Structure formats: structure tokens, C-alpha cells
DSSP file (Angstrom, degrees, kcal/mol; ACC not computed):
  #  RESIDUE AA STRUCTURE BP1 BP2  ACC     N-H-->O    O-->H-N    N-H-->O    O-->H-N    TCO  KAPPA ALPHA  PHI   PSI    X-CA   Y-CA   Z-CA
    1    1 A M     >        0   0    0      0, 0.0     4,-2.3     0, 0.0     5,-0.1   0.000 360.0 360.0 360.0 -37.8    0.0    0.0    0.0
    2    2 A K  H  >  +     0   0    0      1,-0.2     4,-2.6     2,-0.2     5,-0.2   0.858 360.0  54.7 -66.0 -34.4    2.9    2.4    0.8
    3    3 A I  H  > S+     0   0    0      2,-0.2     4,-2.1     1,-0.2    -1,-0.2   0.903 108.8  47.8 -64.2 -41.7    4.4    1.8   -2.6
    4    4 A I  H  > S+     0   0    0      2,-0.2     4,-2.5     1,-0.2    -2,-0.2   0.919 111.9  49.9 -64.9 -44.2    1.1    2.8   -4.3
    5    5 A K  H  X S+     0   0    0     -4,-2.3     4,-2.4     1,-0.2    -2,-0.2   0.929 112.1  47.1 -61.1 -46.2    0.8    5.9   -2.1
    6    6 A N  H  X S+     0   0    0     -4,-2.6     4,-2.4     1,-0.2    -1,-0.2   0.870 111.3  52.2 -63.9 -36.9    4.4    7.0   -2.9
    7    7 A F  H  X S+     0   0    0     -4,-2.1     4,-2.6     2,-0.2    -2,-0.2   0.920 110.2  47.7 -64.5 -44.2    3.8    6.3   -6.6
    8    8 A I  H  X S+     0   0    0     -4,-2.5     4,-2.6     2,-0.2    -2,-0.2   0.911 111.9  50.5 -63.8 -42.7    0.7    8.5   -6.6
    9    9 A I  H  X S+     0   0    0     -4,-2.4     4,-2.4     2,-0.2    -2,-0.2   0.922 112.1  47.3 -61.0 -44.4    2.6   11.3   -4.7
   10   10 A Y  H  X S+     0   0    0     -4,-2.4     4,-2.7     2,-0.2    -2,-0.2   0.923 112.5  48.4 -64.3 -44.8    5.4   11.2   -7.3
   11   11 A I  H  X S+     0   0    0     -4,-2.6     4,-2.5     2,-0.2    -2,-0.2   0.917 112.2  49.3 -62.3 -43.7    3.0   11.2  -10.2
   12   12 A Y  H  X S+     0   0    0     -4,-2.6     4,-2.1     2,-0.2    -2,-0.2   0.927 113.6  45.9 -61.2 -46.1    1.1   14.2   -8.8
   13   13 A A  H  X S+     0   0    0     -4,-2.4     4,-2.5     1,-0.2    -2,-0.2   0.890 111.5  52.8 -64.2 -39.5    4.3   16.1   -8.1
   14   14 A F  H  X S+     0   0    0     -4,-2.7     4,-2.4     2,-0.2    -2,-0.2   0.910 109.0  49.2 -62.7 -43.1    5.6   15.2  -11.6
   15   15 A L  H  X S+     0   0    0     -4,-2.5     4,-2.2     2,-0.2    -2,-0.2   0.907 112.2  47.5 -64.3 -42.2    2.4   16.6  -13.2
   16   16 A I  H  X S+     0   0    0     -4,-2.1     4,-2.5     2,-0.2    -2,-0.2   0.915 111.6  51.3 -64.0 -42.2    2.6   19.8  -11.2
   17   17 A N  H  X S+     0   0    0     -4,-2.5     4,-2.0     2,-0.2    -2,-0.2   0.901 110.0  49.1 -60.9 -42.7    6.3   20.1  -12.2
   18   18 A A  H  X S+     0   0    0     -4,-2.4     4,-2.0     2,-0.2    -1,-0.2   0.901 110.9  50.4 -63.9 -41.3    5.4   19.6  -15.9
   19   19 A W  H  X S+     0   0    0     -4,-2.2     4,-2.6     1,-0.2     5,-0.2   0.897 108.3  52.6 -64.4 -40.0    2.7   22.3  -15.6
   20   20 A L  H  X S+     0   0    0     -4,-2.5     4,-2.2     1,-0.2    -1,-0.2   0.890 107.5  52.5 -62.1 -39.3    5.2   24.7  -14.0
   21   21 A L  H  X S+     0   0    0     -4,-2.0     4,-1.5     2,-0.2    -1,-0.2   0.928 110.9  47.5 -60.5 -45.6    7.6   24.1  -16.9
   22   22 A I  H  X S+     0   0    0     -4,-2.0     4,-1.9     1,-0.2    -2,-0.2   0.942 114.7  43.4 -63.8 -49.4    4.8   25.0  -19.4
   23   23 A I  H  X S+     0   0    0     -4,-2.6     4,-1.0     1,-0.2     6,-0.2   0.854 114.0  50.9 -71.1 -31.1    3.6   28.1  -17.7
   24   24 A N  H  < S+     0   0    0     -4,-2.2    -1,-0.2    -5,-0.2    -2,-0.2   0.805 113.4  46.9 -72.3 -27.0    7.1   29.4  -17.0
   25   25 A S  H  < S+     0   0    0     -4,-1.5    -2,-0.2    -5,-0.2    -1,-0.2   0.840 124.2  27.3 -80.2 -35.0    8.0   28.9  -20.6
   26   26 A F  H  < S+     0   0    0     -4,-1.9     2,-0.3    -5,-0.1    -2,-0.2   0.308 101.2  89.4-115.8   8.9    5.0   30.5  -22.3
   27   27 A S     <  -     0   0    0     -4,-1.0    -4,-0.0    -5,-0.1     0, 0.0  -0.788  58.5-148.7-112.7 153.0    3.7   33.1  -19.8
   28   28 A K  S    S+     0   0    0     -2,-0.3     2,-0.2     2,-0.1    -1,-0.1   0.450  72.0  95.0 -92.4  -2.5    4.6   36.7  -19.4
   29   29 A Y  S    S-     0   0    0     -6,-0.2     2,-0.6    30,-0.0    30,-0.2  -0.544  72.2-130.3 -92.7 154.4    3.9   36.6  -15.6
   30   30 A K  E     -a   59   0A   0     28,-3.9    30,-2.4    -2,-0.2     2,-0.4  -0.923  30.7-142.6 -97.5 120.5    6.3   36.1  -12.7
   31   31 A Y  E     -a   60   0A   0     -2,-0.6     2,-0.5    28,-0.2    30,-0.2  -0.713  13.4-162.0 -92.9 133.4    4.7   33.4  -10.5
   32   32 A I  E     +a   61   0A   0     28,-3.0    30,-1.5    -2,-0.4    -2,-0.0  -0.945  22.7 146.0-117.5 129.4    5.0   33.7   -6.8
   33   33 A Y        -     0   0    0     -2,-0.5    77,-2.3    28,-0.2    30,-0.1  -0.972  42.0-107.4-159.1 150.0    4.5   30.8   -4.4
   34   34 A P        -     0   0    0      0, 0.0    77,-0.1     0, 0.0     8,-0.1  -0.293  16.9-130.6 -79.6 163.9    5.9   29.7   -1.1
   35   35 A E  S    S+     0   0    0     75,-0.4     2,-0.2    74,-0.1    67,-0.1   0.831  89.5  50.5 -78.7 -34.0    8.3   26.8   -0.5
   36   36 A Y        -     0   0    0      2,-0.1    59,-0.0     1,-0.1     0, 0.0  -0.651  63.8-152.0-109.5 163.0    6.3   25.3    2.4
   37   37 A V        +     0   0    0     -2,-0.2    -1,-0.1     4,-0.0    58,-0.1   0.386  52.0 119.6-116.5   2.7    2.6   24.4    2.7
   38   38 A S  S  > S-     0   0    0      1,-0.1     4,-2.6    57,-0.1     5,-0.2  -0.379  70.9-118.8 -69.6 153.1    1.8   24.7    6.4
   39   39 A F  H  > S+     0   0    0      1,-0.2     4,-2.6     2,-0.2     5,-0.2   0.914 110.5  47.3 -59.8 -46.7   -0.9   27.3    7.2
   40   40 A G  H  > S+     0   0    0      2,-0.2     4,-2.5     1,-0.2     5,-0.2   0.926 114.3  45.4 -63.4 -47.0    1.4   29.5    9.4
   41   41 A D  H  > S+     0   0    0      2,-0.2     4,-2.3     1,-0.2    -1,-0.2   0.904 114.9  48.6 -63.3 -41.5    4.3   29.6    6.9
   42   42 A T  H  X S+     0   0    0     -4,-2.6     4,-2.3     2,-0.2     5,-0.2   0.920 111.6  49.2 -64.9 -44.0    1.9   30.3    4.0
   43   43 A Y  H  X S+     0   0    0     -4,-2.6     4,-1.9    -5,-0.2    -2,-0.2   0.932 113.3  46.2 -60.7 -47.9    0.2   33.1    5.9
   44   44 A M  H  X S+     0   0    0     -4,-2.5     4,-2.4     1,-0.2    -1,-0.2   0.884 110.4  54.9 -63.8 -38.8    3.4   34.7    6.8
   45   45 A F  H  X S+     0   0    0     -4,-2.3     4,-2.2    -5,-0.2    -2,-0.2   0.944 109.6  44.8 -60.0 -49.8    4.8   34.4    3.3
   46   46 A Y  H  < S+     0   0    0     -4,-2.3     4,-0.4     1,-0.2    -1,-0.2   0.823 112.7  51.3 -70.1 -29.9    1.8   36.1    1.7
   47   47 A L  H >< S+     0   0    0     -4,-1.9     3,-0.7    -5,-0.2     4,-0.3   0.913 112.1  47.4 -67.2 -41.7    1.9   38.9    4.3
   48   48 A F  H 3< S+     0   0    0     -4,-2.4     3,-0.3     1,-0.2     4,-0.2   0.868 118.9  39.8 -65.8 -37.2    5.6   39.4    3.6
   49   49 A Q  T 3X S+     0   0    0     -4,-2.2     4,-2.4    -5,-0.2     5,-0.3   0.365  85.3 108.6 -92.8   3.7    5.0   39.4   -0.2
   50   50 A Y  H <> S+     0   0    0     -3,-0.7     4,-2.5    -4,-0.4     5,-0.2   0.895  79.7  42.2 -52.8 -54.2    1.8   41.5   -0.1
   51   51 A L  H  > S+     0   0    0     -4,-0.3     4,-2.7    -3,-0.3     5,-0.3   0.893 113.5  52.5 -65.0 -39.7    3.1   44.7   -1.5
   52   52 A E  H  > S+     0   0    0     -4,-0.2     4,-1.8     1,-0.2    -1,-0.2   0.920 113.4  44.2 -61.7 -42.6    5.2   43.1   -4.2
   53   53 A I  H  < S+     0   0    0     -4,-2.4     6,-0.2     1,-0.2    -2,-0.2   0.912 116.2  46.4 -69.1 -42.4    2.2   41.1   -5.4
   54   54 A K  H  < S+     0   0    0     -4,-2.5    -2,-0.2    -5,-0.3    -1,-0.2   0.895 116.5  43.0 -67.5 -41.1   -0.2   44.0   -5.3
   55   55 A K  H  < S+     0   0    0     -4,-2.7     2,-0.5    -5,-0.2    -2,-0.2   0.880  98.3  76.8 -77.1 -39.3    2.2   46.5   -7.0
   56   56 A K    ><  -     0   0    0     -4,-1.8     3,-1.0    -5,-0.3    -1,-0.0  -0.612  59.5-162.9 -82.1 122.4    3.5   44.4   -9.8
   57   57 A K  T 3  S+     0   0    0     -2,-0.5    -1,-0.2     1,-0.2    -4,-0.0   0.778  91.3  53.1 -71.5 -26.1    1.1   43.9  -12.7
   58   58 A K  T 3  S+     0   0    0    -29,-0.1   -28,-3.9    -3,-0.0     2,-0.5   0.298  88.5 100.3 -93.5  10.3    3.1   40.9  -14.0
   59   59 A A  E <   +a   30   0A   0     -3,-1.0     2,-0.3    -6,-0.2   -28,-0.2  -0.834  46.1 172.2 -99.4 131.6    3.1   39.1  -10.6
   60   60 A K  E     -a   31   0A   0    -30,-2.4   -28,-3.0    -2,-0.5     2,-0.4  -0.978  25.8-130.1-135.6 150.5    0.6   36.2  -10.1
   61   61 A I  E     -ab  32  81A   0     19,-2.6    21,-2.8    -2,-0.3     2,-0.6  -0.773  15.5-136.8 -97.4 141.8    0.2   33.7   -7.3
   62   62 A I  E     - b   0  82A   0    -30,-1.5     2,-0.8    -2,-0.4    21,-0.2  -0.899  13.4-148.1 -98.1 122.2   -0.1   30.0   -8.0
   63   63 A L  E     + b   0  83A   0     19,-3.2    21,-2.6    -2,-0.6     3,-0.1  -0.808  21.4 174.7 -91.5 108.8   -2.8   28.5   -5.9
   64   64 A F  E     -     0   0A   0     -2,-0.8    24,-3.0    19,-0.2     2,-0.3   0.853  52.2 -42.1 -86.3 -37.2   -1.7   24.9   -5.2
   65   65 A G  E  > S- b   0  88A   0     22,-0.2     4,-2.6    25,-0.0    24,-0.2  -0.855  80.7 -42.9-168.3-160.5   -4.3   23.6   -2.8
   66   66 A G  H  > S+     0   0    0     22,-1.4     4,-1.9    -2,-0.3     5,-0.2   0.837 123.1  51.8 -60.6 -40.4   -6.6   24.1    0.2
   67   67 A T  H  > S+     0   0    0      1,-0.2     4,-1.1     2,-0.2    -1,-0.2   0.946 115.3  41.8 -64.9 -47.9   -4.1   25.8    2.5
   68   68 A D  H  > S+     0   0    0      1,-0.2     4,-3.1     2,-0.2     5,-0.3   0.912 110.6  59.1 -61.4 -43.0   -3.2   28.4   -0.1
   69   69 A S  H  X S+     0   0    0     -4,-2.6     4,-2.0     1,-0.2     5,-0.3   0.887 101.4  52.5 -57.1 -44.9   -6.8   28.8   -1.1
   70   70 A K  H  < S+     0   0    0     -4,-1.9     4,-0.4     1,-0.2    -1,-0.2   0.879 118.7  35.7 -61.4 -38.9   -8.0   29.9    2.3
   71   71 A I  H  X S+     0   0    0     -4,-1.1     4,-1.8    -3,-0.3     3,-0.4   0.926 117.0  49.1 -82.5 -48.0   -5.4   32.6    2.6
   72   72 A I  H  X S+     0   0    0     -4,-3.1     4,-2.9     1,-0.2    -3,-0.2   0.906 109.7  50.8 -63.2 -44.3   -5.1   33.9   -1.0
   73   73 A K  H  < S+     0   0    0     -4,-2.0    -1,-0.2    -5,-0.3    -2,-0.2   0.756 111.5  50.7 -67.4 -22.8   -8.9   34.2   -1.5
   74   74 A L  H  4 S+     0   0    0     -4,-0.4    -1,-0.2    -3,-0.4    -2,-0.2   0.863 122.7  27.5 -78.1 -38.2   -9.1   36.2    1.7
   75   75 A I  H  < S+     0   0    0     -4,-1.8     2,-0.3    -3,-0.1    -2,-0.2   0.833 115.8  49.2 -97.0 -37.3   -6.3   38.7    0.9
   76   76 A F  S  < S-     0   0    0     -4,-2.9     2,-0.1    -5,-0.2     5,-0.0  -0.720  75.9-111.7-114.6 156.1   -6.1   39.0   -2.9
   77   77 A N    >   -     0   0    0     -2,-0.3     3,-1.8     1,-0.1     4,-0.2  -0.380  38.3-106.5 -74.9 160.4   -8.4   39.6   -5.8
   78   78 A K  G >  S+     0   0    0      1,-0.3     3,-1.2     2,-0.2    -1,-0.1   0.782 116.4  63.8 -61.1 -29.1   -9.1   36.9   -8.3
   79   79 A D  G 3  S+     0   0    0      1,-0.2    -1,-0.3   -19,-0.0     3,-0.0   0.555  94.6  62.5 -74.9  -5.1   -7.0   38.5  -11.0
   80   80 A K  G <  S+     0   0    0     -3,-1.8   -19,-2.6   -20,-0.1     2,-0.3   0.406 104.2  45.4 -99.0   1.1   -3.9   38.1   -8.8
   81   81 A Y  E <   -b   61   0A   0     -3,-1.2     2,-0.3   -21,-0.2   -19,-0.2  -0.981  58.2-155.9-143.0 156.4   -3.8   34.3   -8.7
   82   82 A I  E     -b   62   0A   0    -21,-2.8   -19,-3.2    -2,-0.3     2,-0.5  -0.946  25.3-121.3-125.3 151.9   -4.3   31.2  -10.9
   83   83 A T  E     -b   63   0A   0     -2,-0.3   -19,-0.2   -21,-0.2     4,-0.1  -0.792  24.0-118.8 -97.8 132.8   -5.3   27.8   -9.8
   84   84 A N  E >   -     0   0A   0    -21,-2.6     3,-0.6    -2,-0.5   -68,-0.1  -0.486  16.5-138.2 -62.5 128.6   -3.1   24.8  -10.4
   85   85 A P  E 3  S+     0   0A   0      0, 0.0     2,-0.4     0, 0.0    -1,-0.1   0.727 104.7  57.1 -65.0 -18.7   -4.9   22.3  -12.7
   86   86 A F  E 3  S-     0   0A   0    -71,-0.1    -2,-0.1   -74,-0.0   -70,-0.1  -0.474  89.0-170.1-106.4  58.4   -3.6   19.6  -10.4
   87   87 A Y  E <   -     0   0A   0     -3,-0.6     2,-1.1    -2,-0.4   -22,-0.2  -0.190  22.5-128.3 -54.3 133.7   -5.2   21.1   -7.3
   88   88 A I  E     -b   65   0A   0    -24,-3.0   -22,-1.4     2,-0.0    -1,-0.1  -0.746  29.7-154.7 -89.9  98.0   -4.0   19.5   -4.1
   89   89 A F    >   -     0   0    0     -2,-1.1     3,-1.7   -24,-0.2     5,-0.2  -0.219  28.0-103.7 -70.7 162.7   -7.3   18.7   -2.3
   90   90 A D  T 3  S+     0   0    0      1,-0.3     4,-0.2     3,-0.1    -1,-0.1   0.779 119.0  58.3 -59.9 -29.3   -7.5   18.3    1.5
   91   91 A F  T 3  S+     0   0    0      2,-0.1    -1,-0.3     3,-0.0    -2,-0.0   0.599  92.1  85.6 -80.1  -8.9   -7.6   14.5    1.3
   92   92 A L  S <  S-     0   0    0     -3,-1.7     2,-1.7     1,-0.1     3,-0.2  -0.640  93.9-107.6 -89.4 150.2   -4.2   14.4   -0.5
   93   93 A P     >  +     0   0    0      0, 0.0     4,-2.1     0, 0.0     3,-0.3  -0.554  41.6 178.3 -77.9  86.2   -1.0   14.4    1.5
   94   94 A D  H  > S+     0   0    0     -2,-1.7     4,-2.4     1,-0.2     5,-0.2   0.829  75.2  54.8 -63.9 -34.0    0.1   18.0    0.6
   95   95 A H  H  > S+     0   0    0      2,-0.2     4,-1.9     1,-0.2    -1,-0.2   0.903 110.2  47.0 -65.9 -38.9    3.3   17.9    2.6
   96   96 A S  H  > S+     0   0    0     -3,-0.3     4,-1.8     2,-0.2    -2,-0.2   0.894 111.8  50.4 -68.4 -39.5    4.5   14.8    0.8
   97   97 A I  H  X S+     0   0    0     -4,-2.1     4,-2.4     1,-0.2    -2,-0.2   0.920 112.1  47.2 -65.2 -43.4    3.6   16.2   -2.6
   98   98 A H  H  X S+     0   0    0     -4,-2.4     4,-2.4     2,-0.2    -1,-0.2   0.848 107.2  57.1 -67.4 -33.2    5.5   19.4   -1.8
   99   99 A A  H  X S+     0   0    0     -4,-1.9     4,-0.5     2,-0.2    -1,-0.2   0.903 110.7  44.0 -62.8 -39.8    8.5   17.4   -0.5
  100  100 A E  H >< S+     0   0    0     -4,-1.8     3,-1.0     1,-0.2     4,-0.5   0.899 111.3  54.4 -68.8 -40.8    8.7   15.7   -3.9
  101  101 A L  H >< S+     0   0    0     -4,-2.4     3,-1.8     1,-0.3     6,-0.4   0.884  99.0  61.5 -61.2 -39.1    8.2   19.0   -5.7
  102  102 A R  H 3< S+     0   0    0     -4,-2.4    -1,-0.3     1,-0.3    -2,-0.2   0.752 100.8  55.3 -60.3 -23.3   11.1   20.6   -3.9
  103  103 A K  T << S+     0   0    0     -3,-1.0    -1,-0.3    -4,-0.5     2,-0.2   0.635  93.9  87.6 -81.6 -14.6   13.4   17.9   -5.5
  104  104 A M  S X  S-     0   0    0     -3,-1.8     3,-0.8    -4,-0.5   -90,-0.0  -0.591  78.0-130.5 -94.6 150.5   12.2   18.9   -9.0
  105  105 A K  T 3  S+     0   0    0      1,-0.2    -1,-0.1    -2,-0.2    -3,-0.0   0.702  99.9  55.9 -77.2 -20.6   13.9   21.6  -11.1
  106  106 A N  T 3  S+     0   0    0     -5,-0.1     2,-1.1     1,-0.1    -1,-0.2   0.563  82.6  93.1 -89.3  -7.2   10.8   23.6  -12.2
  107  107 A F    <   +     0   0    0     -3,-0.8    -1,-0.1    -6,-0.4   -90,-0.1  -0.757  48.9 161.9 -86.4 100.5    9.6   24.2   -8.6
  108  108 A K        -     0   0    0     -2,-1.1   -75,-0.2   -74,-0.0    -1,-0.1  -0.744  17.6-168.8-124.0  80.9   11.2   27.5   -7.9
  109  109 A P        -     0   0    0      0, 0.0     2,-0.5     0, 0.0   -74,-0.1  -0.269  30.0-103.9 -70.0 157.1    9.4   29.1   -4.9
  110  110 A T        -     0   0    0    -77,-2.3   -75,-0.4     1,-0.0     2,-0.2  -0.694  38.5-131.4 -78.1 126.1   10.0   32.7   -3.9
  111  111 A M        -     0   0    0     -2,-0.5     2,-0.4   -77,-0.1    -1,-0.0  -0.512  24.3-165.8 -81.4 150.6   12.2   32.7   -0.8
  112  112 A C        -     0   0    0     -2,-0.2     2,-0.8   -63,-0.0   -67,-0.1  -0.999  20.0-147.5-142.9 134.1   11.1   34.8    2.2
  113  113 A D    >   -     0   0    0     -2,-0.4     3,-1.2     1,-0.1     4,-0.3  -0.865  13.9-172.0-102.7 101.1   12.8   36.0    5.3
  114  114 A Y  G >  S+     0   0    0     -2,-0.8     3,-1.4     1,-0.3     4,-0.5   0.708  74.8  74.0 -67.9 -20.8   10.1   36.1    8.0
  115  115 A T  G 3  S+     0   0    0      1,-0.3     3,-0.3     2,-0.2    -1,-0.3   0.791  95.2  51.7 -66.9 -25.1   12.3   37.8   10.6
  116  116 A K  G X  S+     0   0    0     -3,-1.2     3,-1.2     1,-0.2     4,-0.3   0.582  88.7  88.3 -82.0  -9.4   12.0   41.1    8.6
  117  117 A L  G X  S+     0   0    0     -3,-1.4     3,-1.9    -4,-0.3     6,-0.2   0.879  76.7  58.7 -60.8 -44.3    8.2   40.8    8.6
  118  118 A R  G 3  S+     0   0    0     -4,-0.5    -1,-0.3    -3,-0.3    -2,-0.1   0.693 106.5  50.6 -64.3 -17.1    7.5   42.5   11.9
  119  119 A N  G <  S+     0   0    0     -3,-1.2    -1,-0.3    -4,-0.1     2,-0.3   0.413  82.7 113.7-100.0   1.0    9.2   45.7   10.7
  120  120 A K    X>  -     0   0    0     -3,-1.9     4,-1.7    -4,-0.3     3,-0.6  -0.552  61.2-144.5 -78.4 135.0    7.4   46.0    7.3
  121  121 A D  H 3> S+     0   0    0     -2,-0.3     4,-2.0     1,-0.2    -1,-0.1   0.836  98.8  63.9 -64.0 -33.1    5.0   49.0    6.9
  122  122 A S  H 34 S+     0   0    0      1,-0.2    -1,-0.2     2,-0.2     4,-0.1   0.827 106.4  43.8 -62.8 -30.1    2.7   46.9    4.8
  123  123 A I  H X4 S+     0   0    0     -3,-0.6     3,-1.2    -6,-0.2    -1,-0.2   0.888 111.6  51.7 -81.0 -41.5    2.0   44.6    7.9
  124  124 A R  H 3< S+     0   0    0     -4,-1.7    -2,-0.2     1,-0.2    -1,-0.2   0.811 110.2  51.4 -64.9 -27.8    1.6   47.5   10.3
  125  125 A N  T 3<        0   0    0     -4,-2.0    -1,-0.2     1,-0.2    -2,-0.2   0.424 360.0 360.0 -91.5   1.4   -0.9   49.2    8.1
  126  126 A L    <         0   0    0     -3,-1.2    -1,-0.2    -4,-0.1    -2,-0.1   0.511 360.0 360.0 -70.7 360.0   -3.2   46.1    7.6
């Protein structure tokens, strides 16, 4: 059973990786997404990146799954994000899928230094 689960996780990560290759090759947008999928890390990431995403017209967020969805739909307008066609539903092991994605070359998340977050004007003004 574990072999089947690992195979499904790998295939799902591979499909997302292939989709990332396609959109990065043929799109005019800069896609922004976090490296990790936990709710707290994702929330802090989007707060830290808030002004960059809002100001840049060519910046879009990739909505990978349920954790992203809850935060992104609360903070940003629909025109600032796109949904991954291989959406990671709540019943799927999102941490395992992201662990596989991190090993693949087309998964290039935006890095974020959370320690600078408390001093950002964009956070104090929310």
C-alpha cells in the first residue's frame, strides 16, 4: 500500500512540475508561491510578499491547494492568482507532494525572510 501511495505522490508532483515548466516557458507573468505548505508559513509568506504582489502587474500567485486557497482568497483579488490544474485537495498528502516537488527543477518558490516581517510597513498598516 505504501508503494502505491508513494507512486501517486510522485506522479502528482511530476504533473505539477510539468505544468510549472509549461507556464514558466510560455507566460509573461512572474509566478510567486511559497516553499512550504503549512498554514502559518503560508500566511506569513503572503503577508511578507503582499506589496510586491499588489504593485507588480506581472506578478501572479499560484494556488496549489486548500491551504493556499484559504489565505489567498481572503487577501487577494481573483485577478492576482491562478489555480493549479492539479489542485491538491485536502484529502491528499500535501506535505508529501511538496516534498517531492522541492526535489524537481521547475519548482522555484519565492524565498522569504520572515524575521524582517514585523518591521514592514505593509503589515503594520493592515
